[in-house]
LODOZA-654203 format. One record per residue (C-alpha): y, z, x. Coordinates in Angstrom, 3 decimals. Each point is the difference from the previous one (the first is absolute). Layout:
! residues N
PT          y          z          x
PT          Y          Z          X
...
//
This chain:
! residues 478
PT          y          z          x
PT    126.133    177.455     15.425
PT     -2.788     -2.547      0.454
PT     -1.820     -1.255      3.079
PT     -1.793     -2.978      1.535
PT     -3.157      0.605      2.006
PT     -2.690     -2.014      1.707
PT     -3.446      0.078      1.524
PT     -2.609     -2.716      0.221
PT     -2.301      2.078     -2.197
PT      2.445      1.851     -2.285
PT      3.213     -1.913     -0.406
PT      2.804     -1.531     -1.956
PT      0.864     -2.894      2.243
PT     -0.131     -0.905      3.661
PT      3.140      1.083      1.781
PT     -0.435     -2.031      3.173
PT      3.343     -1.328      1.204
PT      0.579     -2.673      2.605
PT      2.824      1.783      1.752
PT      0.750      3.090     -2.071
PT      1.381      0.289     -3.533
PT      1.777     -2.414     -2.276
PT      2.468      0.963     -2.750
PT     -0.264     -1.600     -3.454
PT      3.045     -0.104     -2.241
PT     -1.144      0.758     -3.552
PT      1.591     -3.084     -1.526
PT     -3.335     -1.699     -0.651
PT      1.592     -3.383     -0.702
PT      1.518     -0.125      3.488
PT     -2.210      2.284      2.072
PT      0.371     -0.185      3.770
PT     -1.649      1.825      2.867
PT      2.028      1.359      2.907
PT     -1.515      1.214      3.271
PT      0.688      3.619      0.914
PT     -0.035      1.509      3.473
PT     -3.209      1.947      0.164
PT     -2.184      1.982      0.314
PT     -1.653     -1.557      3.040
PT     -3.475     -0.254      1.528
PT     -2.893     -2.426     -0.379
PT     -3.725     -0.617      0.025
PT     -0.768     -1.887      3.224
PT     -3.131     -2.017     -0.706
PT     -0.013     -2.204      3.129
PT      1.326      0.158      3.562
PT      0.092     -2.526      2.832
PT      1.669     -0.332      3.407
PT      1.395     -3.232      1.445
PT      1.691      0.344      3.404
PT      2.811      2.524     -0.572
PT     -0.101     -0.308     -3.782
PT     -1.903      2.253     -2.366
PT     -0.736     -1.303     -3.482
PT     -0.703      2.273     -2.965
PT     -1.354     -1.288     -3.308
PT      0.417      2.089     -3.123
PT     -1.748      0.528     -3.314
PT      3.086     -1.522     -1.624
PT     -0.591     -3.412      1.548
PT      2.725      0.287      2.632
PT     -0.064     -0.294      3.782
PT      2.276      1.959      2.314
PT      0.587     -0.619      3.698
PT      1.035      2.349      2.804
PT      1.016     -1.157      3.468
PT      0.719      3.488      1.353
PT     -3.360      1.736     -0.269
PT      0.516      1.097     -3.565
PT      3.422      1.617      0.399
PT      1.354     -2.301     -2.710
PT     -1.414     -2.626     -2.339
PT      1.372     -3.059     -1.784
PT     -1.427     -1.935     -2.914
PT     -1.733     -3.210      1.060
PT     -1.585     -1.478     -3.133
PT      1.881     -3.246     -0.564
PT     -2.419     -2.465     -1.599
PT     -2.717      2.450     -1.015
PT     -0.582     -0.377     -3.744
PT     -2.598      1.049     -2.554
PT     -1.179      2.774      2.291
PT     -0.966      3.382     -1.393
PT     -1.033      1.577      3.307
PT      0.059     -1.025      3.653
PT     -3.649      0.685      0.736
PT     -0.240     -1.274      3.585
PT      2.130     -1.264      2.887
PT     -1.307     -2.183      2.848
PT      1.744     -1.222      3.153
PT     -1.337     -3.244      1.481
PT      1.653     -2.192      2.653
PT      3.459      1.306     -0.821
PT     -0.452     -0.552     -3.745
PT     -0.296      2.839     -2.490
PT     -2.324     -0.299     -2.984
PT      0.221      2.223     -3.065
PT     -2.980      0.417     -2.310
PT      1.250      0.981     -3.445
PT     -0.867      0.192     -3.655
PT      1.639     -3.416     -0.244
PT     -1.934     -1.635      2.840
PT      0.894     -0.619      3.650
PT      3.501     -0.469      1.397
PT      0.985     -1.095      3.505
PT      3.137      0.665      2.019
PT      0.708     -2.100      3.075
PT      3.349      1.650      0.749
PT     -0.804      3.689      0.462
PT      0.216      0.862     -3.659
PT      3.341     -1.614     -0.833
PT     -1.689     -2.136     -2.655
PT     -3.462     -0.445     -1.486
PT     -1.895     -2.958     -1.447
PT     -3.048      0.093     -2.240
PT     -3.128     -1.601      1.542
PT     -2.540      0.169     -2.806
PT     -1.500     -3.477     -0.327
PT     -3.627      0.586     -0.978
PT      0.468      3.762     -0.192
PT     -0.477      1.166     -3.555
PT     -0.205      3.772      0.288
PT      1.987      3.102      0.857
PT     -0.186      0.643      3.753
PT     -1.073      3.451      1.163
PT     -0.349     -0.459      3.776
PT      0.554     -2.466      2.856
PT     -1.569     -0.563      3.428
PT     -0.119     -2.814      2.523
PT     -2.528     -1.292      2.507
PT      1.814     -2.391      2.315
PT      1.495     -2.761     -2.113
PT     -1.941      1.105     -3.073
PT      1.586      2.270     -2.586
PT     -2.163      1.905     -2.463
PT      1.293      1.384     -3.289
PT     -1.959      2.607     -1.931
PT      0.721     -0.055     -3.710
PT     -0.442      1.955     -3.182
PT     -3.094     -1.443     -1.695
PT      0.296     -3.337      1.820
PT     -1.802      0.848      3.212
PT      1.158     -1.379      3.372
PT      2.173     -3.058      0.579
PT      0.459     -1.834      3.309
PT      2.968     -1.984      1.274
PT     -0.180     -2.079      3.174
PT      3.560     -1.350     -0.252
PT      2.246      3.046      0.004
PT     -0.339      0.594     -3.721
PT      0.862     -3.516     -1.195
PT     -3.328     -0.137     -1.838
PT     -2.855      2.393     -0.754
PT     -3.701     -0.300     -0.748
PT     -2.374      2.616     -1.374
PT     -2.720      1.058      2.483
PT     -2.277      2.237     -2.034
PT     -3.541     -1.180      0.744
PT     -2.111      3.176     -0.020
PT      2.913      2.231     -1.008
PT     -1.384      1.682     -3.116
PT      3.050      2.196     -0.636
PT      3.287     -1.904     -0.342
PT      2.398      2.974     -0.104
PT      1.023      0.125      3.661
PT      1.820      3.137      1.132
PT      0.112     -0.475      3.794
PT     -0.537     -2.543      2.775
PT     -0.715      0.435      3.714
PT     -0.464     -2.544      2.795
PT     -1.869      1.097      3.133
PT     -0.751     -2.869      2.333
PT     -2.059     -2.566     -1.892
PT     -0.884      2.510     -2.702
PT      1.950      0.314     -3.231
PT     -0.552      3.071     -2.159
PT      0.898      0.314     -3.683
PT      0.299      3.343     -1.778
PT     -0.454     -0.272     -3.752
PT      0.385      2.162     -3.070
PT     -3.399      1.558     -0.706
PT     -1.809     -2.818      1.816
PT      0.119      1.437      3.506
PT      0.580     -2.007      3.187
PT     -0.800     -3.665      0.634
PT     -0.158     -1.783      3.371
PT      0.560     -3.616      0.969
PT     -0.623     -1.360      3.487
PT      0.803     -3.604     -0.881
PT      3.643      0.120     -1.017
PT     -0.735      0.865     -3.605
PT     -2.485     -2.792     -0.721
PT     -2.528      2.642     -1.077
PT     -0.078      3.762     -0.482
PT     -2.681      2.681      0.231
PT      0.119      3.557     -1.333
PT     -0.102      2.649      2.767
PT     -0.204      3.281     -1.875
PT     -2.863      1.973      1.510
PT      1.090      3.643      0.140
PT      3.234     -0.436     -1.971
PT      0.454      3.000     -2.283
PT      2.903     -1.582     -1.900
PT      0.201     -3.706     -0.762
PT      3.724     -0.157     -0.753
PT      1.745     -0.938      3.253
PT      3.829      0.167     -0.112
PT      0.376     -0.230      3.809
PT     -1.720     -1.403      3.078
PT      0.849      0.555      3.678
PT     -1.413     -0.585      3.470
PT      0.135      1.901      3.269
PT     -1.835     -1.690      2.842
PT     -3.417     -0.911     -1.347
PT      0.084      2.572     -2.809
PT      0.810     -1.108     -3.544
PT      1.527      2.607     -2.344
PT     -0.095     -0.145     -3.790
PT      2.423      2.041     -2.096
PT     -1.807      0.734     -3.255
PT      0.376      2.056     -3.161
PT     -2.121      2.610      1.772
PT      1.654      0.200      3.426
PT     -0.433     -2.017      3.218
PT     -3.263     -1.572      1.136
PT     -0.676     -1.877      3.225
PT     -2.320     -2.678      1.316
PT     -0.823     -0.805      3.620
PT     -2.160     -3.034     -0.819
PT      2.399     -2.293     -1.894
PT     -0.616      1.644     -3.339
PT     -3.786     -0.121     -0.040
PT     -0.072      3.795     -0.222
PT      2.666      2.507     -1.007
PT      0.282      3.727      0.669
PT      2.334      2.662     -1.343
PT      2.803      1.503      2.065
PT      1.497      3.454     -0.273
PT      2.924     -0.994     -2.241
PT     -0.238      2.157     -3.149
PT     -1.286     -1.902     -3.052
PT      3.061     -1.708     -1.502
PT      1.497     -3.417     -0.558
PT      1.167     -1.654      3.237
PT      2.593     -2.672     -0.786
PT      1.084     -1.164      3.465
PT     -1.253     -0.118      3.581
PT      1.723     -0.797      3.310
PT     -0.710      0.362      3.705
PT      2.522      0.998      2.671
PT     -1.531      0.185      3.463
PT     -2.868      2.456     -0.187
PT      1.246      1.471     -3.281
PT     -1.303     -1.027     -3.416
PT      2.223      0.720     -3.007
PT     -1.419      0.337     -3.522
PT      2.453      0.146     -2.901
PT     -1.343      1.704     -3.114
PT      0.860      0.277     -3.656
PT      1.684      3.367     -0.362
PT     -1.141      1.714      3.197
PT      2.201     -1.656      2.603
PT     -1.104     -1.403      3.342
PT     -3.115      0.849      1.996
PT     -0.213     -0.915      3.684
PT     -2.969     -0.394      2.317
PT      0.282     -0.156      3.796
PT     -3.744     -0.353      0.622
PT     -0.913     -3.195     -1.845
PT     -0.552      1.715     -3.307
PT     -2.204      2.915      1.071
PT      2.616      2.589     -1.040
PT      3.142     -0.207     -2.111
PT      3.060      2.205     -0.481
PT      2.599     -0.028     -2.761
PT      3.417     -0.750      1.565
PT      2.680      0.251     -2.701
PT      2.904      1.937      1.513
PT      3.202     -1.484     -1.429
PT     -1.670     -2.148     -2.651
PT      1.549      0.511     -3.433
PT     -2.552     -2.198     -1.751
PT     -3.715      0.318      0.757
PT     -0.913     -3.235     -1.787
PT     -0.271     -2.440      2.926
PT     -0.049     -3.623     -1.143
PT      0.401     -1.838      3.312
PT      0.139      0.566      3.770
PT      1.389     -2.207      2.781
PT      0.279      0.426      3.769
PT      2.858     -1.191      2.226
PT     -0.429      1.066      3.614
PT      0.033      3.793      0.109
PT      1.312      0.243     -3.547
PT     -2.221      0.321     -3.038
PT      1.501     -0.719     -3.428
PT     -1.427      1.395     -3.232
PT      0.828     -1.561     -3.342
PT     -0.183      2.582     -2.777
PT      0.898      0.424     -3.645
PT      3.275      1.497      1.226
PT      1.098     -2.470      2.670
PT     -0.669     -0.589      3.686
PT     -0.764      2.628      2.638
PT     -0.260     -0.460      3.763
PT     -1.892      1.918      2.674
PT      0.637     -0.472      3.702
PT     -2.464      2.665      1.142
PT     -3.334     -1.237     -1.344
PT      0.482      1.552     -3.403
PT      0.907      3.529      1.041
PT      3.355     -0.317     -1.773
PT      1.364     -2.402     -2.612
PT      3.621     -0.832     -0.804
PT      1.245     -1.814     -3.109
PT      1.697     -3.350      0.689
PT      1.326     -1.185     -3.373
PT      3.656     -0.889      0.405
PT      0.565     -3.112     -2.080
PT     -3.293      0.201     -1.878
PT      1.192      0.004     -3.597
PT     -2.815      0.266     -2.498
PT     -1.334      2.917     -1.985
PT     -2.686      0.667     -2.556
PT      1.789      1.942     -2.728
PT     -2.520      1.669     -2.262
PT      2.222      2.093     -2.268
PT      3.543      0.013     -1.386
PT      1.955      2.317     -2.243
PT      3.647      0.868     -0.628
PT      2.068      3.082     -0.721
PT      3.646     -0.435     -0.881
PT      1.498     -2.293      2.637
PT     -2.882      0.532      2.433
PT     -2.901     -2.379      0.470
PT     -3.178      1.364      1.598
PT     -2.710     -2.032      1.748
PT     -3.482      0.977      1.115
PT     -1.554     -2.156      2.713
PT     -3.393     -0.640      1.584
PT      0.391      1.846      3.276
PT      3.772      0.388      0.226
PT      0.248      2.892     -2.404
PT      2.884      0.566     -2.395
PT      3.382     -1.741     -0.075
PT      3.141      0.577     -2.058
PT      2.908     -2.306     -0.810
PT      3.258      1.108     -1.608
PT      1.546     -3.496     -0.089
PT     -2.503     -2.046     -2.057
PT     -2.006     -0.974      3.038
PT      2.746     -1.075      2.424
PT     -1.138      2.701      2.415
PT     -2.958      2.358      0.253
PT     -0.688      3.345      1.657
PT     -3.441      1.390      0.798
PT     -0.512      3.542     -1.326
PT     -3.379      1.222      1.178
PT      0.550      3.638      1.001
PT     -3.126      1.860     -1.097
PT     -1.709     -3.208     -1.139
PT     -3.117      0.167      2.146
PT     -1.557     -3.150     -1.480
PT      2.189     -3.124      0.121
PT     -2.124     -2.173     -2.319
PT      1.942      0.549     -3.234
PT     -1.787     -1.609     -2.951
PT      1.875      1.492     -2.960
PT      3.391      1.543     -0.798
PT      1.116      1.736     -3.179
PT      2.893      2.248     -1.085
PT     -0.524      3.118     -2.098
PT      3.279      1.716     -0.749
PT      1.714      0.526      3.347
PT     -3.240     -0.234      1.951
PT     -1.289     -3.133      1.692
PT     -3.761     -0.325      0.479
PT     -1.749     -2.297      2.475
PT     -3.659     -0.945     -0.253
PT     -1.446     -0.803      3.438
PT     -3.315     -0.385      1.778
PT      0.551      3.628      1.008
PT      0.574      1.396     -3.462
PT      3.111      0.771     -2.050
PT      3.342      1.001      1.510
PT      3.036      1.385     -1.823
PT      3.690     -0.196      0.879
PT      2.678      1.939     -1.836
PT      2.904     -1.076      2.209
PT     -0.704     -3.590      1.109
PT     -0.076      1.154      3.619
PT     -3.302      1.821      0.586
PT     -3.510      0.083     -1.407
PT     -2.547      2.678     -0.822
PT     -3.721     -0.505     -0.505
PT     -1.203      0.858     -3.535
PT     -3.749     -0.579      0.034
PT     -1.465      3.264     -1.275
PT     -2.931     -0.841     -2.256
PT      0.159     -3.734      0.704
PT     -3.609     -1.139      0.661
PT      0.940     -3.297      1.643
PT      3.078     -0.537      2.153
PT      0.083     -3.806     -0.118
PT      2.496     -0.029     -2.881
PT      0.593     -3.531     -1.260
PT      1.948      0.539     -3.234
PT      2.356      2.537     -1.502
PT      1.337      0.210     -3.569
PT      2.123      2.409     -2.052
PT     -0.687      1.130     -3.556
PT      2.614      2.550     -0.997
PT     -0.416      2.956      2.372
PT     -3.420     -1.211      1.085
PT     -0.684     -1.980      3.190
PT     -3.106     -2.145      0.229
PT     -1.475     -1.084      3.341
PT     -2.581     -2.783      0.256
PT     -1.956     -0.177      3.219
PT     -2.614     -1.953      1.896
PT     -3.566      0.055     -1.365
PT      1.249      0.146     -3.585
PT      1.425      3.351     -0.971
PT      3.030      1.500     -1.760
PT      1.547      3.401      0.624
PT      2.707      1.758     -1.992
PT      2.805      2.360      1.012
PT      2.234      1.837     -2.491
PT      1.935      2.002      2.620
PT      1.692     -2.614      2.189
PT     -3.021     -0.569      2.192
PT     -0.589      3.627      0.967
PT     -3.522     -0.206     -1.462
PT     -2.169     -2.927     -1.048
PT     -2.938      0.060     -2.402
PT     -2.580     -2.721     -0.581
PT      0.757     -2.063     -3.107
PT     -2.967     -2.393      0.133
PT     -2.621      2.030     -1.850
PT     -2.277     -2.291     -1.962
PT      1.426     -3.180      1.442
PT     -2.105     -2.436      1.993
PT      1.156     -1.403      3.348
PT      1.201     -3.274     -1.560
PT      1.602      1.741     -3.002
PT      2.051      2.217      2.258
PT      1.369     -2.873      2.012
PT      0.854     -1.952     -3.141
PT      1.965      2.915     -1.433
PT      2.031      0.356      3.160
PT      0.817     -3.706     -0.128
PT      0.944      0.253     -3.681
PT      2.413      2.857      0.664
PT      1.603     -2.019      2.776
PT      0.363     -3.067     -2.236
PT      1.662      2.039     -2.750
PT      2.601      1.305      2.437
PT      0.506     -3.482      1.480
PT      0.669     -1.462     -3.473
PT      2.493      2.741     -0.785
PT      1.760     -0.603      3.311
PT      0.366     -3.730     -0.658
PT      1.292      0.555     -3.530
PT      2.511      2.585      1.175
PT      1.486     -2.142      2.754
PT     -0.104     -3.399     -1.735
PT      2.176      1.205     -2.850
PT      2.522      2.109      1.885
PT      2.927     -1.226      2.173
PT     -1.456      1.167      3.273
PT     -2.069     -1.242      2.969
PT     -3.613      0.651      0.807
PT     -1.768     -0.134      3.359
PT     -3.309     -1.823     -0.242
PT     -2.692     -0.993      2.484
PT     -1.175     -3.595      0.206
PT     -3.671     -0.489     -1.017
//
């Protein structure tokens, strides 16, 4: 039995799939991919509200629309091409703009179709904002672009902008703020004709998010939330614990801060105090936040959640959202197993036509590696190693494991090897009951290279086995 596994730092191949899995017949001269029916979930990277419609952009370059407050979603991406991720969504005068890895797209018919509007825009778009009839696009390494004709043409407006990797944009009256990557915040009071750095007091100069409440400007940084009451001239820390803040939104007197891995923090006193409010959230990696009346929507690495009580409780709203990051695959007999980024573990007994989640006892749902050893199935997660002997429940087997962010697993006879974050390898010779360090004498880089090498050896054996046998193999698309 061989396995496929993935992580951005210790991997075989990227198993990111634009709706779920695809099945590849092993006849290499006439190979075809067929869509399967799951598993489901998605990374929601952008949210926007237009009248009764809610738009959700995903890391797979797709846009979904809901007209019933998130109860159900339908795909609405006709015309969007060459897009890796939907980074930003903007509603202006009834039109919806999407900032993507492939530029800017506009929809004039509530998302039914999209048209590229990239004349003069030569960079990947990370964020969008408008000031009256002016639309600003922040880009990756291209700075800020301005359109005065609804996106028909764009011009760079970077005078004084010394950092061209723009992460966030905010318009507040006549002031336009730009949050950059490691360059801090810049301010323009003349529609982008010139920019000035406004970083006094900033403790972190990477600014993924900007927000405004009244006359107070908030900056979500790699070190928490900071605020300014004088248009960015001076910044002070708030009480949000030091962490990366990826999204900010304001609903009435409440300020919502979405973090990387620690959920949502809410302030009801203009940032003086903050409380974590994560009841009901499955994923604590908050990529985007949008407000629609009394409802607050949170886009996460595991779909959309809604709160109607100022964040006290969150409910998943993912019906129709069909995208999943699949990080690990392996098979056993007629069963195919899938490990996902936030959805846990799935099993299919019909070559991917249908899938069932089996997560009893699996307390961490970020499954990065799967491997079979005899009749036992092992899952490497961000919460350590889990073992299943019956394909229906899991048991933690972490005794002796020094690091529980397990990125790779491999089998060598009766031995199980686990590679984990920060470059280490541990060995178990008793089905995971006890782990011992197997990195003695190896440097950090050596250890990581060995884990990769083991994975590649198993990957090559898997390909050879399936390419020359009359069978079918489930593969993820890179």
